[in-house]
N, C-alpha and C positions, 0 to 999 in steps of 0.2 A: 206195344203196351208199357208200363210201369211194373219193374221188378226193387222191390224198395230193400235198400243194401241200411242201411239205415236205420235202426225205431224207430228214433230220438229227432235230425234232424233233414237227412241228406237224402236223395232216391238217385240210383241210377238207373240209365231208361237201357229195359235189353228188347227181345227183336219179339219174343214172345211171350204172351200172358201165361202160358204152360209151362213157361221154365222151371227147371231145378233149382233148389237156393247157389246163387254165386257161393263158388271154390273157395276156400282159401287151404295153400301148400303150404309148412312148413319145413321148414328145413333146420332141425336144430342139434348141435353136441351134447345138451345133455339130457336125458333118457327118462321118459313122459313115468316113470312108479320109482327113481330112484329120490330126487329128496321134492314136496311139493310145493313151483315156487315161480318167480313170473309167469313163466311160463304157462303154466296146466291153471295160474291165475287168468290171464287172457285168453286163452284158448279156448280155457270153462265158458267164459262170455261171448265169443262172437263162433260160438257154437247153436245158438240162439237164432242170429242169422244165416249163418256159415256151413255147408261144410267142410267141416276140419278135416285134412288129411298130417299125421302130425311123420313127420321121417326120421328116423336114427340116424347113426351110424352104424356100418357093417357093423355085424357080431360071425366068428371062425366055429364055425360048429360039424356034426357027423352028418352031413350031406350030399348025396351021389351028385348035387348040383346047387346054380344059384338059382334060391327062391327068393321071394319076398313075404316076411311071417306076416299076416293080419291079425289083428286084432283087436274089440272095440273096446271104445271106453264110453263113457256114464254121458248122455246130449249127440249121441251117435255118433262121437273121436272116433277116427278108425287110427290108429295106429298102425306104422310098419317097420318094419326092418330089418334087412336084404342085410339076410346069409349063405355064407358062402363055403365052401368046402376048407380045412383046412391044408394051407401050402399055398392055397390063389395065390400068381402071381399076383402087385401089385396092379399092374394093366389093365390084367383080366377083371382086379377088383373096376376100377373102375370104372370100363366100360359096362360089364355086368351091371354094375348101380343106374347106370346110364339108361338102358333099359329094362330094369327094373324099375325104376321111379316113372317112367315116360309109359310103359305100365297101366302102374297102379296110376296117377293122375286120369290117363284115357277111359280109366272104370269110373269116372265122378262129372260123365261130360256136365258143362256151365256155361250160359251167355257171359257171363264173365270169373272172374281168375282175377287172384291174389296169390303171389311167391311172396312165404316171409322166409324174412334169415334172423337166424339166431348168433351164426358164426357163418366169415365167408370160406369156411373149406368149402361146405360144401355149393360155394358159386362153379365151384368147378368141376362138378359133375350138372348143374343146371343154369344158366343167365340170364332164366328169369325172360326171357327172348319171346318165350308165349304165353307170358301173362300183362294181364292188364291194367296192373300196376305188383310195384316191388315193393316192399318193403328191408328196411333193414334197422332190425330192433337189435338195435348193439349194445344189452346191458350191462356186459363185464368189457374192458381188454383184456379178452382170453391172450393177445401178443407179447402178455411178462408175464405169463401162470406155466406155473414148470412142465417144462415138456409142450410147449407152446413152438406148431409145425415152420417149419423156417420161410414158407411160403404163404403164409397169414397173410400178413402186413402186403405185401406184389394181392391177393384177394382181394383185399379189405378194397385197395383201390378201386379194383375196376366191379368191385360192386359199387361203392359210393360214384362210382357214374354214371352205374344202373339202374342205380335204387331213385320211385320217384318222391319218396321221403323218407324218412329216418328218425328212431326217433331213441331217444338215451336212456339208461338207469340211472342217471345222479348227475346233479349240477355239475359236477367238475369234469365229468366224462361229456358231459353237452357242453363247456367252456373250453374243452382240449378240441371239441372238433365241432364246432363254431364256423371256421370258416372250413370246413375243406366241402361243405353241400351247403346247397339254395333253397334246402325244406325239412331241421333241424330241425325236433323240440322234445326240451326235456321232461319224463316222466319218471319221478323217483320213485321208489320202493313204496306202494301202498300198504293197503291193510282194507283185510277181510274181520273187522270190528265185532260181527256177532257172533264167530268163531273162537276169539278169542277170549270178547267180553265173559264168556261162559264164566273163565277160571278166577271171573270174582265171588259170582257167588257160589262157589265152593263147590269140590269134585271131590272123590273120590280120591286117595292118597296112592298110584299105583303099586305095585306087590313088591317092583325090583326096589323100589325105592322107598320103601313107607320104613327100611327100619334105618336109613342117613339120619342121623339126629339133625337136628335146629341148630344154627340158623344156616337156612340154607342158601349158597349162591350157583343159581344156573347155569349152563348157554347151553344153544342145541342148534344143530348147524351140521355142516360138511365141514371135518378134521384133519386139514392141508397143512399147505404149504404159508397159507394165509392167518395162520394161528402164530402168536407167539410164547412155543411149549414154554423156552426160559423163564416169560412172566410165569405161568398161570405157576410154574411150579415155583417159584421166590414167593408169586401172592399167599402160597396153602403154607409157605413155610411160614413170613409173618404171619398169615391168622391162621393161629391151628385150628383152633375153637372155627371157622368157619370151613363145616365141608364145603367141597365144591362139588357138583352134580355136572356131568356132561358129557349130554347124550348128541350120541351124532357119527355115521360110517366115518373109517378112519379110511386115506383116501390118501394118494401120491406120497405119502412117506410112509414110512418103520414104526408101524406101532408100539417097537419095542423102545423109539428115544421117546413116549409119554410119559410123564412123572410118574411116577409114586407114588405113595403117602398115606399115610391112614385119611388123611380129610377130601381125600380125591378118588373120587371115583366114576371110572369111564361106564356106563352103561350103556353102549352100542346106541344105531340108530332105532328111533320110533317114525308111526304112521304121523303126515300132516292133524290124522283126526284123535290120534292120541294125545300131543301137546297141552292141549286146556288144561288136563287133569294136572301131568308133570309143574303148568307152568302155576298152578294156582296151590301149589304148596312149595312155592321157592317164596324165599322173604327177597332175594335180592338177582338180580340178572346181573350176565359177565359176556362181553365183548371184547373176547382177549387177541383183538387184533392185531396180526404185527408190521410195522407201517414199514413197509417194502412196496417194490413197483408192481408184486400183481393188489395191493391194495392199495394203491394211490388213486383209481378211478371206483373202488366200488360204495355201492352203497345200502346196505344191508336188511333188509327185506323182515330183520328179525328187530330188528329201532321197534318199528313203530307197533309190534307184534306185543312183545313185552309188554309197550306200555298199555296196549287197550286188555291186557289181561290185569292192570292194574299193577305191576311189576318193576321198583323202582332198580335202573340198570346202571355201574356201570365199563363207561368203555375207553377206549384208546382213541385218539386223538387222529380220528379218523376222518378226511374232510369232511364229508356229506350226513358225520355224525355230526359232528361239531358243526356245524349249519345246515339247519338249523335247530335240533336237540338241544343239542350245548350253549346257545348263545341262549336258548330260550329257557334253559333253568331246564329239561323236564329230564336230562341227561348227566349222569355225571362221565367230564373225563377227567381220563389220571391214566399218564403219556408212563410213570412205571410204577413197580409196584406198591414200593412205597406211598404213594399218590394215589392208588387203588386204597391201602388200611385207610388213609384220610379220606377218603371218598368213603368208604362204605359210615366212618363214624358221623359223618355229614348223615347220609340219609338215617340210620340209625337215631339222629336228633332230628329230622323234619318235618313240620305238619301236611299228613300224608292227605290232607283233608283238599287245605290251598291247592299242594299238589298235583294233585288230582285232578282241580275241578282244571287245572291250566291245560294240563291232557286232553280232556275230555275236547276241551274248547279247539286245540291241534288237533284232533283225529277226525272233527267236526266234519274242519275241510277235504277231508281225502279218503282214500275209498278204493275199494279195487272195478266198483264200477265207474265213478267216476273217471278213471282212469285209462279203462274201455272207451267212455261212450269220446274222449275228449280224441281219444288215439282213432274213435270210425270217423267220427267230424273230421281228419285232417285223409283222413284215406279216401273221402268222401267227396270229396272236394280235389284231388286231381281225376277221379276214376269220372264225377260229375266235367273238370274241366276236357277230360277224352273225353266223353261220351259227343261234346259240343262240337269240339274242334275235328270228328271223325264225320258229323252231322253234315258238317260247314262245308269241309269236303266236295263229300258228295250231292 
C-alpha cells in the first residue's frame, strides 16, 4: 500500500498500510533553541509528514556515563543531545555518539528514512548508508566561519558524493557549488509573513526598549565575526541623533569589543515570538555585515523579515541582498558608514506606500511553506526513482 510522503504531489510506496510516518533524521551544528531560523522553519513543516529527530552536537556535563538527552518540541519533533562526562577523550566521544545515535534512530522505526545534514561534520559519525535519501541542506559556507574544524572540507567532499539531493541557502552559494553535484537546487532565505506582518498592526513597545528615543535603527540576529563592528561604531558617530538597537546573542567574539556610545543599545537575545514587537517600534532596519569570507555566501533570513514587518532596511553589500533586494529597490545598499548616512536620508524621504506595494509584490512569491513544499517534491523525486529501481530489480 502507498504511504504518502509529500502531502502535495509525490507519493512513495511502502511495504505495509500500517507503517508509521517516514523518518527524517537531521544532523545539525545549530541548536534548536539557539536562534529560530532555517532549520526550525523547515523541519517544523516537515513534521506534518515525517517523524522528525533533530540531533545536536555533544555537550560535556556532570554525568557518570554517556547518555542521549531527549526533549520534545511542537508537532512531536524530538531533539537529541549527546551528553558526555567532562574530560571524555575525543575517540570515546566519536564512538559514543555513534552508539547513541544508532540507538535513538532504532527507537523510531519507519519503512522510509531521510538523513538530513546541515554540516558535513556529523557525516564522520553517520554516513547515511542506512538512509533511503540523503539530503545536504548547505545553508552556509561553514568552512569560512571562525573556528571551523580543518576536516570540514574533506568531509563535505564525502557528503556531496553520498548526497542524493543538495539544497543551498542562497543563489551565490548555489553558483559556487553547482558543478559539484548533479542534483542541486537554490532555496534562499524565505519568510513567515504572517508572523512578522503583525508588526505592521502596531504592537506595544517592549519594556527594555521603551525608553530608547526615536528615530531607532534596529538589528536582530547573532552578533559574531560576521558583523562589521567598526561600521556600527562609525555609523553611530556620524548620526548621533539615531539610536541603534542591537538584538541578539554575542558568540565567538569578545563582548568587550562591541562599540559603546550613548546611541548604541546592546539589548541581548530575544525569542522568535518576541521579535515582531521590537520591529514594530523601529524606524529603520540595519544589516551591518562585514564583507569577508564568512559572509561571502550568506543569504540573511532577516532581509525578508524586515520587509514583512514594513521596516525599511539598509544593508552592506552582501551578494544575496544586493540580488534581488537591492536591485529591486527594496533594500538600500551602503558599503561604508558614509553611504549608510546617505541611505538613511533617502529612506527618510521615500514614499512609504509605493515602496511597501513593491515589497508585498515580491514577498508574495515566497514563503517557508512554499520552500518546504518545493524541497519535499525534490526529495520525492529521489524516493520515487529509488522505489521504482528497487521494484524493477526485484
